C-alpha positions in Angstrom: 0.0 0.0 0.0 3.0 2.3 0.6 3.8 2.3 -3.1 0.4 3.7 -3.9 1.6 7.2 -2.8 4.5 7.1 -5.3 2.1 6.6 -8.3 1.4 9.9 -10.0 -1.8 10.5 -11.9 -1.2 12.7 -14.9 -3.6 13.8 -17.7 -2.9 12.6 -21.2 -2.4 16.2 -22.3 0.4 16.7 -19.7 2.1 13.4 -20.7 1.8 13.9 -24.4 2.8 17.5 -24.2 5.9 16.8 -22.2 7.0 13.7 -24.1 6.4 15.2 -27.5 8.0 18.5 -26.5 11.1 16.6 -25.5 11.1 14.6 -28.6 10.7 17.7 -30.8 13.5 19.5 -29.0 15.7 16.5 -29.6 15.0 16.1 -33.3 15.2 19.9 -33.9 18.5 20.3 -32.1 20.1 16.9 -32.5 19.0 15.5 -35.8 17.4 17.4 -38.7 18.7 21.0 -38.7 22.2 22.2 -39.3 24.2 24.4 -37.0 24.6 27.9 -38.4 28.4 27.9 -37.5 29.7 24.8 -39.3 26.6 24.0 -41.4 26.5 20.4 -40.2 23.9 18.2 -38.7 25.0 16.1 -35.7 25.3 12.9 -37.7 27.5 14.6 -40.3 29.7 16.2 -37.6 30.2 12.8 -36.0 31.1 11.2 -39.3 33.8 13.8 -40.0 35.1 13.8 -36.4 35.3 10.0 -36.1 36.9 9.5 -39.4 39.5 12.2 -38.6 40.2 10.7 -35.2 40.8 7.3 -36.9 43.2 8.9 -39.3 40.9 8.2 -42.2 42.1 11.4 -44.0 42.7 12.4 -47.6 46.5 11.8 -47.4 46.1 8.2 -46.4 44.5 5.2 -48.1 40.8 4.5 -48.5 39.1 2.4 -45.8 36.0 0.2 -45.9 32.9 2.3 -45.3 31.5 -0.4 -43.0 34.5 0.1 -40.6 33.9 3.8 -40.4 30.2 3.4 -39.9 30.8 0.9 -37.1 33.1 3.2 -35.3 30.7 6.2 -35.6 27.8 4.1 -34.4 29.7 2.5 -31.5 31.3 5.7 -30.2 29.1 8.6 -31.1 25.9 8.0 -33.0 23.7 5.3 -31.4 21.2 5.0 -34.3 20.8 2.7 -37.3 23.8 2.0 -39.5 21.7 2.9 -42.6 21.1 6.5 -41.4 24.9 7.0 -40.8 25.8 5.4 -44.2 23.2 7.4 -46.1 24.5 10.6 -44.6 28.0 9.5 -45.4 27.1 8.7 -49.0 25.3 12.1 -49.5 28.5 13.9 -48.3 30.4 12.1 -51.2 27.9 12.9 -54.0 29.2 15.7 -56.2 25.7 16.4 -57.6 24.3 17.0 -54.1 27.2 18.9 -52.5 29.0 21.8 -54.1 32.2 20.7 -52.4 32.3 17.1 -51.3 33.4 16.3 -47.8 34.0 12.6 -48.3 35.8 10.8 -51.1 34.3 7.4 -51.9 35.5 4.5 -54.0 32.7 2.3 -55.5 29.1 2.9 -56.3 27.9 5.9 -54.3 24.5 6.3 -56.1 23.7 8.4 -59.1 21.6 11.3 -60.4 19.0 8.7 -61.6 18.2 7.9 -58.0 20.1 4.6 -58.0 21.0 3.4 -54.5 24.6 3.2 -53.5 26.4 -0.1 -53.1 26.2 -1.6 -49.6 28.8 -0.2 -47.2 30.7 -3.5 -47.1 31.6 -2.9 -50.8 32.5 0.8 -50.7 35.6 2.6 -49.4 35.8 6.1 -48.1 38.1 8.7 -46.6 37.8 12.4 -45.8 38.3 14.9 -48.6 41.1 17.5 -48.3 38.4 20.2 -47.7 37.1 18.2 -44.8 40.5 18.5 -43.2 39.9 22.3 -43.2 36.6 21.8 -41.4 38.5 19.8 -38.6 41.8 21.8 -38.6 42.9 22.8 -35.1 40.2 20.7 -33.4 42.9 19.3 -31.1 43.8 22.8 -29.9 40.8 23.3 -27.5 39.1 25.5 -30.2 35.6 24.1 -29.7 33.6 22.7 -26.8 33.5 19.0 -26.3 30.7 17.0 -24.5 30.5 13.4 -23.4 29.1 10.9 -25.8 25.9 8.8 -25.1 27.7 6.4 -22.8 30.2 8.8 -21.2 33.2 6.9 -22.6 34.4 9.4 -25.3 34.1 13.1 -25.9 32.7 14.6 -29.1 32.7 18.2 -30.4 29.5 20.3 -30.3 30.7 22.1 -33.4 33.7 21.9 -35.8 36.2 24.7 -36.2 35.1 25.1 -39.9 37.8 27.1 -41.7 35.2 28.2 -44.3 31.4 29.0 -44.2 30.2 25.4 -45.0 26.5 26.1 -44.4 26.4 28.3 -47.4 28.8 26.4 -49.5 27.1 23.0 -49.2 23.6 24.1 -48.2 21.3 21.8 -46.2 18.0 20.2 -46.4 15.9 18.6 -43.7 12.6 18.2 -42.0 12.0 18.2 -38.2 9.0 18.8 -35.9 7.5 22.2 -36.8 10.5 23.2 -38.9 12.0 22.4 -42.3 15.1 23.7 -43.9 16.1 24.2 -47.5 19.4 26.1 -47.9 21.0 26.1 -51.4 24.6 25.5 -52.2 26.9 28.4 -53.0 30.3 29.0 -54.7 33.2 28.7 -52.2 35.2 31.6 -53.7 32.2 34.0 -53.7 31.2 33.1 -50.1 34.7 33.7 -48.9 34.9 37.1 -50.7 31.5 38.1 -49.1 32.7 37.0 -45.7 36.0 38.9 -46.0 34.0 42.0 -47.0 31.7 41.6 -44.1 34.7 41.2 -41.6 35.9 44.6 -42.8 32.4 46.2 -43.0 30.1 44.6 -40.4 27.3 47.1 -41.2 27.4 46.4 -45.0 24.1 46.4 -46.8 22.7 43.2 -48.3 23.0 44.7 -51.8 26.8 45.2 -51.3 27.2 41.6 -50.0 25.3 40.4 -53.1 27.9 42.0 -55.3 30.2 39.2 -54.0 27.5 36.5 -53.5 25.1 37.1 -56.3 23.1 33.9 -55.6 23.2 30.1 -55.1 25.7 28.0 -57.2 24.4 24.4 -57.6 26.6 21.5 -58.3 24.3 20.5 -61.2 24.6 24.1 -62.6 21.5 25.1 -64.5 20.0 28.6 -64.9 18.6 30.5 -61.9 16.0 33.2 -62.7 14.8 36.0 -60.5 17.3 38.3 -58.9 14.6 40.2 -56.9 13.4 36.8 -55.5 17.0 35.8 -54.5 17.4 39.2 -52.7 14.2 38.6 -50.8 15.3 35.1 -49.8 18.7 36.4 -48.6 16.9 39.1 -46.6 14.2 37.0 -44.9 15.4 33.4 -45.3 12.4 32.6 -47.4 11.7 33.0 -51.1 11.0 31.2 -54.4 13.2 31.3 -57.5 13.0 29.5 -60.8 15.7 26.9 -61.7 15.7 25.7 -65.2 17.8 23.3 -67.3 20.4 24.5 -69.8 19.1 23.6 -73.2 19.9 24.1 -76.8 18.0 23.5 -80.1 20.2 21.8 -82.6 19.5 21.1 -86.3 19.5 17.5 -87.7 19.6 16.1 -91.2 16.4 16.2 -93.2 15.1 19.5 -91.7 14.5 18.0 -88.3 15.6 19.4 -85.0 16.5 18.1 -81.5 16.4 19.7 -78.0 19.7 18.9 -76.2 19.7 19.2 -72.4 23.2 19.6 -70.8 22.3 20.6 -67.2 19.2 19.9 -65.1 17.9 21.5 -61.9 19.3 20.7 -58.5 18.0 17.5 -56.8 15.9 16.5 -59.9 16.0 12.8 -60.5 17.3 12.5 -64.1 15.7 9.0 -64.8 12.3 10.2 -63.6 12.6 13.4 -65.7 13.5 11.4 -68.9 10.6 9.0 -68.1 8.1 11.9 -67.7 9.2 13.4 -71.0 8.9 10.1 -72.8 5.4 9.6 -71.3 4.4 13.0 -72.9 5.5 11.5 -76.2 3.7 8.2 -75.6 0.5 9.8 -74.4 0.6 12.2 -77.3 0.0 15.1 -74.9 1.9 17.1 -77.5 2.6 16.2 -81.1 6.1 16.5 -82.4 8.4 14.5 -80.2 9.9 11.5 -82.0 12.2 10.1 -79.3 13.6 10.9 -75.9 17.1 9.6 -75.1 19.4 9.8 -72.1 22.9 10.0 -73.6 24.7 10.8 -70.3 28.0 9.0 -69.8 31.1 9.4 -67.7 32.0 12.6 -69.6 28.8 14.4 -68.6 25.1 14.7 -68.7 23.1 14.9 -72.0 19.5 14.3 -72.6 18.2 14.5 -76.2 14.6 15.1 -77.3 14.5 14.4 -81.0 11.7 16.1 -82.8 9.6 15.2 -85.8 9.9 17.1 -89.0 8.5 20.7 -88.9 7.7 20.4 -85.2 7.7 23.7 -83.3 10.9 23.2 -81.2 10.5 26.4 -79.1 6.9 25.5 -78.3 7.7 22.0 -77.3 10.6 23.2 -75.1 8.3 25.6 -73.4 5.7 22.8 -72.8 8.5 20.6 -71.3 9.6 23.5 -69.1 6.0 24.0 -67.8 5.0 20.3 -67.4 8.2 18.5 -66.3 11.0 19.1 -63.9 13.1 20.6 -66.7 12.2 23.7 -64.8 11.4 23.8 -61.1 10.5 26.3 -58.3 13.3 26.3 -55.8 12.0 27.4 -52.4 14.5 28.9 -50.0 13.7 28.2 -46.4 16.9 29.0 -44.5 16.4 27.6 -41.0 19.5 26.7 -38.9 20.3 26.2 -35.2 21.7 29.4 -33.7 22.4 29.5 -30.0 20.6 26.2 -29.5 17.5 27.7 -31.2 16.0 27.1 -34.6 16.0 30.4 -36.5 15.0 31.6 -40.0 18.2 33.2 -41.1 19.1 35.5 -43.9 22.5 35.7 -45.7 24.0 38.3 -43.5 22.9 36.5 -40.3 24.6 33.3 -41.5 27.8 35.1 -42.3 27.9 37.2 -39.1 27.3 34.0 -37.0 30.1 32.3 -38.9 32.5 35.2 -38.3 31.7 35.2 -34.6 32.3 31.4 -34.5 35.6 31.8 -36.3 36.7 34.6 -34.0 36.1 32.3 -31.0 38.0 29.5 -32.7 41.1 31.7 -33.5 41.0 33.1 -30.0 40.9 29.7 -28.3 43.6 28.4 -30.7 45.8 31.3 -30.0 45.4 30.9 -26.3 46.2 27.2 -26.5 49.3 27.9 -28.6 50.3 30.8 -26.3 50.1 28.5 -23.3 52.1 25.8 -25.1 54.7 28.3 -26.3 55.1 29.9 -22.8 55.5 26.4 -21.3 58.2 25.6 -23.8 59.9 29.0 -23.3 60.1 28.3 -19.6 61.8 24.9 -20.3 64.2 26.4 -22.9 65.2 29.1 -20.4 66.0 26.3 -17.8 68.0 24.3 -20.3 70.0 27.3 -21.4 70.8 28.2 -17.8 71.7 24.5 -17.1 74.1 24.5 -20.1 75.8 27.7 -18.9 76.6 26.0 -15.5 76.8 22.5 -16.9 79.6 21.2 -14.6 77.9 22.3 -11.4 74.6 20.8 -12.6 76.3 17.4 -13.5 78.0 17.4 -10.1 74.7 18.0 -8.3 73.0 15.2 -10.2 75.8 12.8 -9.6 75.7 13.5 -5.9 72.0 12.7 -5.8 70.5 9.4 -4.7 67.8 9.1 -7.4 65.8 11.1 -10.0 63.6 12.7 -7.4 66.5 13.7 -5.2 68.3 15.1 -8.3 65.3 17.3 -9.1 65.1 18.6 -5.6 68.8 19.4 -5.5 68.5 21.3 -8.8 65.6 23.3 -7.5 67.4 24.0 -4.1 70.9 24.7 -5.4 70.2 26.6 -8.7 66.7 27.9 -8.3 65.3 25.9 -11.2 61.5 25.4 -11.2 60.0 21.9 -10.9 59.3 21.8 -14.7 62.8 22.9 -15.6 64.4 20.4 -13.2 62.3 17.6 -14.8 63.5 18.6 -18.3 67.2 18.8 -17.1 67.2 15.3 -15.5 65.5 13.7 -18.5 67.9 15.4 -20.9 69.9 12.8 -22.9 73.7 13.0 -22.9 74.1 13.6 -26.6 72.2 16.9 -26.2 75.1 18.4 -24.2 77.1 19.2 -27.4 78.2 22.7 -28.3 75.7 23.0 -31.1 72.8 22.5 -28.7 73.2 25.9 -27.0 72.9 27.7 -30.4 69.8 25.7 -31.2 68.3 26.5 -27.9 69.0 30.2 -28.4 67.4 30.1 -31.8 64.3 28.3 -30.4 64.1 30.9 -27.6 64.1 33.7 -30.1 61.4 32.0 -32.2 59.3 31.3 -29.1 59.5 35.0 -28.0 58.4 36.1 -31.5 55.5 33.6 -31.5 54.4 34.6 -28.1 54.4 38.3 -29.1 52.4 37.5 -32.2 49.8 35.4 -30.3 49.5 38.0 -27.5 48.9 40.6 -30.2 46.1 38.5 -31.8 44.5 38.0 -28.4 44.8 41.7 -27.5 43.8 43.3 -30.9 40.5 42.6 -32.8 42.2 44.1 -35.9 45.0 41.5 -35.8 42.4 38.8 -35.2 40.5 39.9 -38.3 43.8 39.9 -40.3 44.5 36.3 -39.3 40.9 35.3 -40.2 41.0 36.9 -43.6 44.4 35.5 -44.4 43.2 32.0 -43.6 40.1 32.4 -45.7 42.1 33.7 -48.6 44.4 30.7 -48.4 41.3 28.4 -48.5 39.9 30.3 -51.5 43.3 30.0 -53.3 43.5 26.3 -52.7 39.9 25.1 -53.2 37.8 27.7 -55.1 36.3 26.7 -58.5 34.4 28.6 -61.2 30.7 29.4 -60.8 28.5 26.7 -62.4 24.9 28.1 -62.2 24.1 31.1 -64.4 21.9 33.8 -62.8 19.4 35.7 -64.9 17.7 38.9 -63.8 14.1 38.2 -64.7 11.9 35.1 -64.6 11.0 34.1 -68.2 7.3 33.8 -68.7 6.4 30.5 -70.4 3.8 30.9 -73.2 2.5 27.8 -74.7 0.7 28.1 -78.1 -2.2 25.7 -78.5 -0.8 24.6 -81.9 2.1 23.0 -80.0 0.0 21.0 -77.7 -2.5 19.7 -80.2 -1.9 17.9 -83.5 -4.0 19.9 -86.0 -6.5 17.6 -87.6 -9.7 18.2 -89.5 -12.6 16.3 -87.9 -16.4 16.3 -88.0 -18.1 17.4 -84.8 -21.7 16.6 -84.1 -24.1 17.5 -81.2 -27.6 16.4 -80.5 -30.5 18.1 -78.8 -30.3 15.6 -75.9 -26.6 16.5 -75.4 -24.6 13.8 -77.1 -21.3 15.2 -78.3 -18.6 13.6 -80.4 -15.9 14.2 -82.9 -15.1 11.8 -85.7 -12.1 11.6 -88.0 -12.8 12.4 -91.7 -11.9 8.8 -92.4 -14.6 7.5 -90.2 -17.2 10.0 -91.5 -16.4 9.3 -95.1 -16.5 5.5 -94.6 -20.1 5.8 -93.4 -23.2 7.5 -94.9 -24.1 10.8 -93.3 -27.4 9.5 -92.1 -25.7 6.6 -90.3 -24.8 8.9 -87.5 -25.0 7.1 -84.1 -28.0 8.6 -82.2 -30.7 7.6 -79.8 -34.3 7.2 -80.9 -36.2 10.5 -80.7 -33.0 12.5 -80.6 -31.9 14.8 -83.4 -28.8 16.7 -84.5 -28.5 20.3 -83.4 -25.1 20.9 -84.8 -22.8 19.2 -87.4 -19.8 20.8 -89.0 -16.3 20.1 -90.2 -13.9 21.6 -87.7 -10.2 21.5 -86.7 -8.8 20.2 -83.4 -7.4 23.7 -82.8 -11.0 25.2 -83.0 -13.4 25.8 -80.1 -17.1 25.3 -79.5 -19.6 27.2 -77.3 -22.8 25.3 -76.6 -25.9 27.0 -75.2 -28.7 25.2 -73.4 -32.4 26.3 -73.3 -31.9 27.1 -69.5 -29.3 29.7 -70.2 -26.2 27.7 -69.5 -23.1 28.1 -71.7 -20.7 25.2 -72.1 -17.2 25.5 -73.6 -15.4 22.7 -75.3 -12.1 22.9 -77.2 -12.5 20.5 -80.1 -9.4 18.6 -79.2 -11.0 17.7 -75.8 -14.1 16.3 -77.4 -14.1 12.5 -77.3 -12.9 11.0 -80.6 -15.4 8.3 -81.6 -16.6 6.5 -84.7 -19.3 8.2 -86.8 -21.7 5.4 -85.9 -21.2 5.8 -82.1 -23.7 7.7 -80.1 -21.2 10.1 -78.5 -20.5 11.1 -75.0 -23.3 12.8 -73.0 -22.5 16.3 -71.8 -23.6 15.3 -68.3 -20.6 12.9 -67.9 -18.4 15.9 -67.4 -20.8 18.8 -66.7 -22.5 17.9 -63.4 -25.1 20.6 -62.6 -27.4 20.6 -65.7 -31.2 20.2 -65.1 -33.1 17.1 -66.0 -35.3 18.8 -68.7 -32.4 20.9 -70.0 -31.8 20.6 -73.7 -29.1 21.9 -76.1 -30.4 24.9 -78.1 -27.4 25.8 -80.3 -23.7 25.5 -80.8 -21.2 28.1 -82.1 -17.8 27.1 -83.6 -15.0 29.6 -83.5 -11.2 29.8 -84.0 -10.7 32.8 -81.7 -12.9 34.9 -79.4 -13.9 38.0 -81.3 -14.3 41.2 -79.2 -16.7 42.6 -81.9 -19.1 39.7 -81.8 -22.2 39.7 -79.6 -24.7 37.1 -78.6 -28.4 38.1 -78.9 -30.5 35.9 -76.6 -34.3 35.9 -76.6 -36.5 34.0 -74.0 -39.9 32.4 -74.3 -41.4 34.8 -71.8 -40.3 37.8 -73.8 -36.9 38.9 -72.5 -33.9 39.9 -74.7 -30.3 40.9 -74.1 -27.0 41.3 -75.9 -23.8 40.0 -74.4 -20.3 40.2 -75.8 -18.6 37.0 -76.9 -15.6 37.9 -74.8 -17.7 37.1 -71.7 -17.4 33.5 -72.6 -13.6 33.2 -72.8 -12.6 29.8 -71.3 -13.1 29.9 -67.6 -11.0 27.9 -65.1 -13.7 25.2 -64.3 -15.0 24.9 -67.8 -14.5 21.1 -67.9 -17.0 20.4 -65.1 -19.2 23.6 -64.9 -21.1 25.7 -67.3 -21.2 29.5 -67.1 -24.4 31.5 -67.1 -25.3 33.1 -70.4 -28.7 34.5 -69.4 -30.5 34.7 -66.0 -33.9 33.1 -66.1 -36.3 35.2 -64.0 -38.5 32.2 -63.1 -38.3 28.4 -63.3 -40.5 28.1 -66.4 -38.7 30.5 -68.7 -36.5 29.1 -71.5 -34.3 30.6 -74.2 -35.9 30.1 -77.6 -33.6 31.9 -79.9 -29.9 32.9 -80.0 -27.8 34.6 -82.7 -24.1 35.5 -82.8 -23.6 38.6 -84.8 -21.0 41.3 -85.5 -21.6 44.7 -84.0 -23.3 46.5 -86.9 -25.9 49.4 -87.0 -28.2 48.2 -89.7 -29.8 45.2 -87.9 -33.3 44.8 -86.6 -34.7 42.2 -84.2 -37.7 40.3 -85.4 -39.7 38.4 -82.7 -42.7 36.2 -83.4 -45.2 35.0 -80.7 -47.4 31.9 -80.5 -50.6 34.0 -81.1 -49.0 35.2 -84.4 -47.8 38.6 -83.3 -44.6 39.9 -85.1 -42.5 42.8 -83.9 -39.6 44.4 -85.6 -37.3 47.1 -84.0 -33.6 48.2 -84.2 -31.1 45.9 -82.4 -29.5 49.1 -81.0 -32.5 49.4 -78.6 -31.3 46.2 -76.8 -28.6 47.1 -74.2 -25.3 45.2 -74.1 -25.1 43.6 -70.7 -23.0 41.0 -68.8 -23.4 37.3 -68.9 -25.3 37.0 -65.6 -27.9 39.7 -66.5 -31.6 38.8 -67.3 -32.0 41.3 -70.0 -34.9 43.6 -70.9 -38.5 43.2 -72.1 -38.4 42.2 -75.8 -42.2 42.2 -76.6 -45.4 43.0 -74.9 -47.2 39.6 -74.7 -50.9 39.0 -74.1 -51.9 36.6 -71.3 -51.2 33.0 -72.4 -48.9 34.1 -75.3 -45.2 33.3 -75.5 -42.3 33.8 -77.9 -41.9 31.1 -80.5 -38.8 32.5 -82.2 -36.6 35.5 -82.9 -34.0 36.4 -85.5 -32.0 39.3 -86.8 -32.9 40.9 -90.2 -31.6 43.9 -92.2 -33.4 47.2 -91.5 -33.9 47.7 -95.2 -34.1 45.3 -98.1 -35.8 42.0 -98.5 -35.3 39.3 -95.8 -37.8 36.4 -96.3 -38.8 34.6 -93.1 -40.5 31.2 -92.9 -43.6 30.7 -90.6 -45.2 27.4 -89.7 -48.6 27.1 -87.8 -49.9 24.3 -85.7 -52.4 23.5 -88.5 -49.5 22.7 -90.9 -49.9 26.0 -92.8 -46.6 27.4 -94.1 -45.7 30.7 -95.6 -42.9 32.9 -96.4 -43.1 36.7 -96.0 -40.6 39.5 -96.1 -39.6 40.7 -92.7 -39.6 44.3 -93.8 -43.3 44.1 -94.4 -43.6 44.5 -90.7 -43.1 48.2 -90.0 -40.2 49.1 -87.7 -41.7 49.7 -84.2 -40.0 50.1 -80.8 -38.9 47.5 -78.3 -41.5 46.0 -75.9 -44.5 46.9 -78.2 -47.1 44.2 -79.0 -46.5 44.1 -82.7 -48.7 43.2 -85.6 -50.5 40.0 -86.7 -48.5 37.8 -89.1 -51.3 35.3 -89.7 -54.8 36.4 -90.4 -56.9 35.7 -87.3 -59.8 33.2 -87.8 -62.8 32.9 -85.6 -62.7 29.1 -85.5 -59.5 27.1 -85.3 -57.2 30.1 -85.7 -53.6 29.6 -86.8 -51.1 29.6 -83.9 -47.4 29.9 -84.7 -45.1 27.0 -83.8 -41.9 28.0 -85.7 -40.2 30.9 -87.4 -36.8 31.2 -89.1 -35.0 33.5 -91.4 -33.4 30.7 -93.5 -33.9 31.2 -97.3 -32.6 27.8 -98.3 -32.2 24.3 -96.8 -35.1 22.4 -95.4 -37.1 22.0 -92.2 -38.8 18.9 -90.7 -42.3 19.2 -89.4 -43.3 16.6 -86.7 -47.1 16.0 -86.1 -48.8 14.7 -83.0 -49.3 11.3 -84.8 -45.5 11.0 -85.0 -45.3 11.7 -88.7 -42.3 13.7 -89.9 -42.4 15.7 -93.1 -39.5 17.4 -94.7 -40.1 20.8 -96.4 -37.8 22.6 -98.7 -37.8 26.3 -97.7 -37.1 27.7 -101.2 -40.2 26.0 -102.6 -42.6 27.9 -100.2 -44.2 30.8 -101.9 -43.7 34.4 -100.6 -47.1 35.8 -99.4 -48.1 39.0 -97.7 -48.4 39.6 -94.0 -52.1 38.8 -93.7 -52.0 35.6 -95.8 -52.4 32.2 -94.1 -50.1 30.5 -96.6 -50.6 27.0 -97.9 -51.0 23.7 -96.0 -47.9 21.5 -96.0 -49.6 18.8 -93.8 -53.1 17.5 -93.5 -54.2 18.4 -90.0 -57.0 15.8 -89.8 -55.0 12.9 -91.1 -51.6 13.7 -89.5 -52.6 15.7 -86.4 -51.3 19.1 -85.4 -47.7 20.2 -86.0 -46.0 20.5 -82.6 -42.4 20.8 -83.5 -40.4 22.1 -86.4 -36.6 22.0 -86.7 -34.1 22.8 -89.4 -32.3 19.8 -91.1 -28.6 19.7 -90.3 -26.6 18.4 -93.2 -22.9 18.2 -94.2 -21.4 17.4 -97.6 -21.2 13.7 -98.0 -17.4 13.9 -98.7 -15.6 16.4 -96.5 
């Protein structure tokens, strides 16, 4: 029962918060983020330190990687061997690091994402530059801490004779933080650091004269100087990194795109595969072959093009749709004073300079102590040599070494350390030349001590030493810049002609909404009337078009649908087609297709004139229907319907001209003509204005556009099967929203009621009666009568029933 009191009851929040907090602190500080001073994560630091301690350096032979990994894991890094080996391999990959820190024999992976050979097969050693990272570590220059089992000591940071964080960059993800620091040119970074040592208040612009931007080991072209500046200022920013490409001519008028450099950290094999998939899936036409011609001499990817292909256009498409061009996102986070911080360029350099100052001070202090110690010994030896006979006599008279030391201290006032040096002196050192050597050494030590004391006393002298050492590193290791920096980000424009293979096709659309395109071969191999269609459906639109053309489709509920021809499903002429609702989701159950309008380019001078059944009219510019972002799945509104029963009955697309009139005909045989200019041009979502003053129970049957002067015949069909043609201009020009005049003579019994009106002067229409009989009528054969005539009967009302629907016949030449 006593143990009961020692059990603590804690809430889950407390436990999780505490445990996760500790875990987060560990992975932020001890695993995923680099130190701002030496630019290394703990695992990398331990690898370099352990290999250096084992003498596995650039001036000695290579050693099995497994041996190094074992030492690192056993002494400093108690984690999986794979995590150590992976870090070690990355430090040897010259396409990941700007200056490699480890040299490796054997397969250390590739730009294609191939894994390295197992560590039992590869051999490694530190690179010469790594030696500069570790130089002077034995001189108490950095703090050491106990390792995980308190058996060894390891450094908390390396002396780092150059700013490694910028030179080799870093990438990592921890809890709540991620880092992405690009690689830079060693020579440029050193120049910038030296300038900042002399001018600690220098502006970022001035430093950027020395460090203009990242320098990636894979080279490439970096675009966006303003973005680089922003990233250097805040630690965050986005730049564009693109491949270095060239368009080369081939025999037979062909061309090829040759890629010599690809963006940093892009997997070459995946990039080549993606480009080849574009060819296979025919996303663009014009690529004949994609080859990876890289070998030990360098990287080369070739995109061979077909004859007369648009090389520039295809290259732009590849830039936009593959990793041939990438966004590189700066996110410069590093550990500074045990804390993760978003750091700018100047912050990184200043932190490095402070670290280096501390290293030089500690090193100088260590060397000063050592020199003073030696100076003291040398002074003792010189004194002993000057009274050599007495010293020898004193030693010979002593019982043992300890007594001899005591006698020397007592008789000649030597210090304990000097006495130790004298009694351990070998006899051959008592020659005449030795005194001159000791005098020379004493002189050198005095000069060294003066110099070291000056460094420790004077900041200026300290800076001088730091700059001298940095210049030495630059002289020995600097290489030319690889990445080209361009001021502006190039905008990628892709012409439609590049993406789509131009091809003439036949496009058909039915009233119920079945849409398809067929190749001319399929169309010509069938008879036009063999078009695949459901019973009771009919063709609204059929035309020869090109895959580069576009189609606007209007429904009777005022929805406009956009389809580029190349996106219409390619089917055989005998196939029914794909229903519009398979992609457009929010159409009504009773919604039908009213008309379709093909075009090559949106014309700013063209206007849609829309007329509704309940007597509304509007004009809307064609530009309102430029492709919208969600066109694949959603229509856009072309006319607002004021109530649920209204429908669009007529639509025309016309150029903006002055001499056009609107002609509207209603069911009760009223016709109204007035200038189109009286109809305001409004936006797509507007409902429009009143077109005609309708009597109760009346509705608009049709509307069209006619010339204000001249002769424009219109065809009228009544429910009794009476047809007539009359000239539109017979109706006097009135004003908008008037009632209009009769266009059939009113009869007391069984009066004519209009079911159809069109302005077509040729072609034919189909009349459908209530008994399901269809009769085709050639428009040109219908006589022209006056306004009050009731025309002639095309169908027998008693035998066939009333006419309830009339539609124009849609035909295309048999051979197109």
